[in-house]
N, C-alpha and C positions, 0 to 999 in steps of 0.2 A: 503495500500499500504506500502510496505517495502523499505528502503534505504540499499543496500549491501554493501555500501562503508565502513561501520562500521563493524568489525568481531571479532571473538574471540581474533585475535592477537592485538587489539586496545588496549590502556591502559585504563582499565576500573576501577571505584570506586565502592565499595560494599555500599548498602543501605539496611538496615534492613526493614521488613514490618513495615508499621506504621510511618516511618521517612517521614516529610515534606521535600521536595525538595525545593520548593518555594511556596510563597504566593501570592494570587492576590494582586496587588499593589505594589509588590517588583520590583526593579529595575532589568531588564533582560540583564545579561551579558554573559549568556550561553544559548546554546540549549542543549539538550541531546538525546542521541542515546541509546536505550534499547537492551543490548547484552543478558540479562538473567533476567527473572522475569517479573513483571508487575507493572504499576504506573496508578493510576487513576487520571483523570483530572476532577477538580471540579470548577464550576462556580456559584457564589451566593449560596453556600451550597449544590449545587445538582450535583451528578456525571454524567459527560457527555460523558465521554469515557474512555476506558482502553486501554492504549498503552502497547503492549507486545512486546517481542523480535523481533528485525528488524525494529521496529517503532521509531519515533522520536517525541519530544515534545519540547515547549518552544521557537520554531523558530520564533514565531510571534514578540517577543521582540526584536529579532536581525534585522528582516526585517524592522520594522518600528520604532525601538529605542524609544518605549514607555513603561510604566510600564507593568507588567503581568496582563492579563485579567482572569487569572485563577489560581487555586493552583493546584499543584502536589503532591500526596502522595503515597508512596510506597505501592502496595497492597500485594505483595508477594516479599520476599528477592530478591533484584534486583542488577545486574552490569550495570552501564551506564556510557557511554563516555561522558565526558563534553566537548563541542566544544565552544571555545571562540570566540569573534567577529573577531579576527585576522585570526584564522583558517577558521571560517565561510565565511569570505570575499575572502580568498584564495580558497576554495572549489567552491564558486559561480563563480569567474573569471577564474578558471583554468579547471574546470569539469562542463561543461555544462549539462551533464545528471544529475547531483547532482541538479542542478537549476530546471531542469524539473520535476524530482521526487518530489522535496520540493513544487513546484507549484501544482502538481497533488494531494498531501497530504492536501494542504490548501483548494484547491477547493473541495476535497471530503468531508472534515470536514464542509465546508460552507454548502454544499448540505445536509448532515445529520442534521446539526442544523436546517436549512430551513424546512427540513421535519417534525421535532418535533414541530415546531411552527404553 
């Protein structure tokens, strides 16, 4: 599922292939929207998902205010929009569709993880 709220007009930062965006156990103060490229999500050394343009990652740390449960490594040169806690809370409060899309993404990831077990 993709979130169309973030587009090419958004303020994006460039990340080269191979760059670590965050590591498992890091404090999470941002979520990320992928505008261009791809990012691998890694848990316990195992790649569990690749997030591509239109996708988001890192949201769980903002939802539950806990350390990161995964690492994120750029697979191919990427442009990412960083969404801090203040912006995240604004989006949740003012844009109900954003909240619904985010819940759907989290549920979809949980279902995929359960299928792998």
